[in-house]
N, C-alpha and C positions, 0 to 999 in steps of 0.2 A: 338816345343815349342810355347807357346802362345805369340802372338805379342803384342807390347806395346799398340797400340790403343785399341785392344780388352780388354786387362787387365785394361786399364784406364776406359773404358766404364763400365765394370763390377764393378770395385771398386767404381765408382761414383754412380752407381745404388744402391749398397749396403748402401751407405750413404744417399740415397734419393736425390742426387745432379744430377738430370737429365739435368739441364742446363749446368753443366760442361761437361757431356758426349756429349751433342749436340754441344757445342762449340769446343770440341776437334775434333769431327768428321768433322765439317765444316772447321776447320783449315787445317786438313789433306787433305780434299777434294780439297781445293783451292790452297794449296801449292804443293802437290804431289798426284794427283788423282790416280796414279797407285798403291799407297799404300792402297787405300780404296777398299776393296773387297766387294762382296755381303754378305759375312759373317758379316762384320761390319754393313752393311746396315740393315740386318735382326736383328742383335743383338740390335742395337740402336732403331729400330722400336718397338721391343718388350718392351724395357725399357720404351719408351715414352708411349706406350699403357698401360703398367702397371700403370703408374702415370696419366692416363686419359688425356694425352696430344695428343689428336687425330689429331689436325691440324698439329702439329709438326711431328707426325708419318707419316701422309700422305705426307708431304713435303719431308721427308727423303726417304720414300719408292719409290716415283716417281721422285727422283732427277736426274736420268739418264736413257735414253732410250738405255740400253745395249743389247747385244745379249741375246737371250732367256736363262734364268737360273732359276732353281727351287727355289733358295733362294731369288732371286729378286721377283719372283712370290709369294713366301711365305710372303715376307715383305709387298707386296701389300694386301695380304689376312689379315694379322694382322692389318694393318691400316684400312682396310674396316670393320673388326669386331669392332675395337675401335670406329669408326664413327657410326656404327649401334647402339652400346651400348649407345652412347651419344644422340641418338634420332635424329640425323641429316640425315634424309633419302634423302634429296635433294643432299647433298654433297656425300652421299654414292652412289647414282645413277651416279653422275659424275665420281666417281672412277670406277664404272663398265665399263663406256665408256672408261676410261683410260686403264683398263685391256685389253679390246678388241683391242684398238689401239696398246698397247704394244705387244700383240701376233701377230698382223698383221705386225707391223714395224720390230720387232726383227727377223722375218723369213727372211727379206730381208737384214738386216745389219749384221747378225751373222753367224758364221760357224756352220756346223752340229755338233750335240752333240753326245756323246757316248750313247750306248743303256741303260746303267744304269741310266744316267742322264735323258734320254728321259722318262723313266718310272717314275722318280721322278717328272718331269714336269707334266706328265699325272695325277699323284696323287694329286699334288697341284691344278691343274686346276679343278679336280673333287671336291676338298674341297671348292674351290672358288664358284663353281656353287651351291653346297649344301648350303653354307652360304647364297648366294643370295636368293635361293628358299625358304629356311626354316626360315630365319630371316629377310632379307631386304624386300622382297615382302609383308610380313605380315604387315609391318609398312607403306607401301605406300597407300595413299587414293585410294579407289576403282576406282574413275574416272580417276586417273593418272596411274593406274597399267598397262592398256593396252598399253601405250606408251613405256613401258620398256620390254614387253613380247618378241618382236622381238630380242632385244639385248641379253636377257637371253637365248632365243632359239638358237641364234648363238653360244653362249658359250657352251650350252648343246650339240649342234651338234658336236663340237670339242671333247667333252668328249666321246660321243657315238662312234665316229670314232676311238678313242684310249682309250678304257677302261683301267684304271690304273692297275688292277690286271692282265689282259691278257697281257698287254704290259710288265709288270714286269716279268712274267713267261717266255714269249717268249724270251726276250732279255737276260735273265740269261743263256739261253741255247746256245747263239750264241756268239762266241768270237769276240771282237771288235778289228779287225786288221786294217781295212780300215781307221778307224777314230783315230788311235793312235796319229798321229801328231796333228790333229785338236783338239782332246780331251785335249792334253797338253796345247795348246793355250787357250782352253776354261777354263781349270782349273786356268790358270794365270789370266783370266778375272773374274772368279767367285769365286776365293779364294781357298786356299790350303785345302786339306782334313785334314791336321794336325790341322787346326783351326776350331774345331768342334763347331757348334751352337746347343744347346739343346733346343728342343721345349717342354716346360712345360705347354702349354696352356690347354691340355686335363686334366692334373692333377689339374690345377687351376680351371677348370670348375667343376670338382668333388668337390673340396674344397668349392666353393662358392654356389653351388646349394643346395636346401633344403636337409637335411640329409635323406638318404634313407638306409634302412637296406641292409647290404652287399655291400654298395658302396665302402667300403674299399677293397673288393676283386678286383674290377675294378682298383683301384689305384695301388695295388700291381702288378697286371698283367701288367699294363702300365709301371710301373717302371722296372720290370724284362725284358720287351720287348724292352726297350729303348736302342738304339745303343750306345749313349754317355750320360748316366745319369750324372748329376753333383750334387754338394751339395745342390743346390736349389731344385732339384727334390726330394732329400731325405727329405729336410725340409718340403716340401708340404705334402709328404706321411705321415711323422710322425705326422703332425698336423691332418690329416684326421684320422689316426689310433687312435690318442689320443681322438678325439671327440667321437669315438665309442668304447672306452675302450679296445682296442686290444693290451694288454701289450706284449703278446708273439710275436706278429708280429713286434712291435716296436723293441724288442730285436733282432729279426732276421735281421731286416734292419740295425740296428746299429752295431751289432757284426759280422754278416756274410756278408751281401750284400755289405756294404761299404768297407769291407776288400777285398772281392773277386774282386770288380770292381775298387779298388784302388782310392776310393773317399776320399779326405781329408776333415775332418769336419771343418766348419767355426764357428765363434762365434755364428752365427744364428742357426747353427745345434745344438750346445751345449745348447742354450736357448730352442730350441724345445724339446730336450730330457729331459731337466730339468723340463720344464712345464708338459711334459707327466708323469714324475716321480711323480710330486706333485699331478696332477689330479688323477692319478691311485694309488697313495700311493705305488709306486713300489720301493722296495729296490734294486732289480736287475738292474733297470735303473740307480739308484744312483751309484751303484757299477760300471756300465759301464762307467759312466763319470769319477769317481775317479780312476778307474783302467786303463784308457786309457790315456797315457801321452799327446797325441795330443789334446784330449778333455779337459783334466784337465788344460792344459796350456792355453786354450782359454776361460776359465771361466771369465766372467765379473760380476760386481755386479748384473746386471739385470738378468743374467742367474743363478747366484749362489743363489739368494734369494729363488726361487722355490725349488731348491734342498735342501737347509737348512730346509725349511718348511716341505718337505717330510721326511727328517731325524728326525725332531722334532716329527711329527705325528707318526712315526714308532718307537719312543723311541730309535733311533740309535744315541744317543748323543756321544758315543765313536767314531764312524766314523767321526762325525762332528768335534770332538776335534782333531782327528788325522789329518784330512785335514787342519783345521785352523792352527794347530801347524806347518804344513809344509809350509804354506804361509810365505815367507820371509818378514821381516819388511821393511817399506819404506826405500829406499836408503838414503834419506835425512831426518833426523829426524825432522827437523824444518818445513818440508812441512805441509801445512794446510790439513785438512781433505777435503773430497769432497762428493757431492751428485750426481755427474755425474755418471749415471749408466754404461756408456760405457767408463769410464776412463781406459786408456790403461795400460797394464802391471800388472802382478800378484801382485806385492807388493802394488799396489794402492788399492787392495781389503781391506787391513787392515785400510785404511784411509776413507773408506766409512761408514758413521755413521749408516745409515739405515741397511745395510747388517750386520754390527757389532752387531747391536741390535738383529737381528734375530738369529745370532750365540749365543749371550749371553743367550737368552731365551731358545734355544735348550740345551745348556750346563747346564743351571740352572735346566732344567727338570730332569737331572741326579744327581742333588744335588751338582754339581761342581760350587758353587757360586763364589769361588775365580777365577776360570778360566773364568767364565761368566763376571766378572768385568774386568778381564785382556783383554778380547776380545774387549773391548771398548777403550783400552788405546790410540792407535794411532789416533783414530777418534775423541776422546773427545775434543781436542783443537778447532775443527771446530765450535762446538756449545756446550759449557760446560753445560748450563742449560738443553738442550735436552739430553745430555749424562747422567745427573743425573736422569732424568725421566726414561730413558731406563734402567739404573742401578737398580732403585727401582722396576721396573716391573720385571726384571730378579730375583731380590731377593724375590719378591712375589711368583714367580713360584717355587723358591727353598725353600720357607717357612722360610727364615732366617730373622725374624723380628728385631732381635738385630742389625744385620749388617745394616738393612734398617734405623733404627732409628739413629744409629751412623752416617751413611752417610748423613741423612737428616740434622742433627744438624751441622755436621762438614762443610758442604757446603752450609749453610744457605745464605751466602752472594752471592753465585753463582746463585741459582735458585730464591731466593726471589726477587720479582719485575720484573721478566722476563716474556716473553710471555707464558711460560708454568707453571707459578706459580700455577694456579688453578688445572692443571692436576697433578702436583706433589703432592699437598695436597689431591687430590681425591684418589690417590693410598694408602695413609696411614690413611686417615680419613673417606673416603666414599667407594663406590664400595665394600660393604660387607667386610670392612677391618677387622672386628672382626673374620673373618674366618681364618686369619693367624697371626693377632696381638692380644695379650691379650686385652680384652675389657677395662681394667683400663688404659692401655697404650694409646689406641685409644682415650679415654676420655681426658687424659692429653694433647695429641697432638692437639685435637680439641680446648682445652682451650688456648693453646699456640699460635696457628696459625689461628684459625677461629674466635676468639673473636674480 
């Protein structure tokens, strides 16, 4: 089961509250350091690097000179990469020295590790050296580069003595009997295997680099090869697939891969799938959201809007109506509407004015103008003039000018003099109004409200 600290760090990261994650980690470290494992260190370092907080990432990654551990080494690599990306080559060079000291000191203070872990350490060290040679050295001024070559050469020598692939293959064939007790002690110091930390850096690299043909293949390959993929891994891959129009692949990830690997969708996952459905005008993806109770229950206004837009463009107003009708009304009828896209709870969807307006337009496209107006019912009290504007736009889509004129006159005291007065009048007197309102009626409306 996931421990409390790891869960809090991930939850804070999802909200963008890296400060809270860092504060929780510091508190746990100073009150009961035994509860802080290398898993937590690596997880928090990645969160800080993601938010470009490289100084904080370095401080966390180098917080303790523990026994040699692949995850501690991975944390230092993540912090080093964040520093290089920030263009701080001097600080990055100091981290290289820190890595060398860590390798030298940990050999003296720590127990021997198991064969599998040794292979992981070799792999991480290889990645560190590759990062230094391919990224860091390129940013160091030529006249300064010679000073750091011996340090890099020292690390490269360690890699060459223990190539990661050979080490991994050799140690998989030899049972770890001698080090059973020591490995148990090591796992206590480096974190339980039940608390998996997923490395999504390679996926993020594919996402951020200039789009290349077939880069989606690499993303899918990485995802399928991951030992412990999580919802964040899926979200990144879906975004990559969306940008390259790979509808079938998104469907397989959502409907097959997530199910087979028992990955529960998050609100961000639903948003990614919804945006993919809208971008690719994919009805199957909309059905995947609406037909999956886990995804359907995590719809927020922010994720529902792209899905509704997709349904509108696909003329699937009946599916939109079925879904909207299934959304329960707000539990407290007197609650105000909201514009908070992430307002929690499915009932709050009906109180979101902008989402309600998209639903209204979608339903109006099917000629269901009464349902379209009803879609705005719970959100209208939040901003009545804006609700009138959205209602008129929906009626324009439905082509029901009589209802529009009636609504305009009946609610004159609501919209007149408001911030949307001109926009309301534009719907019925400008913007090619004669295309859906008889010209003589438009002429009368102009005389009444434009004079």
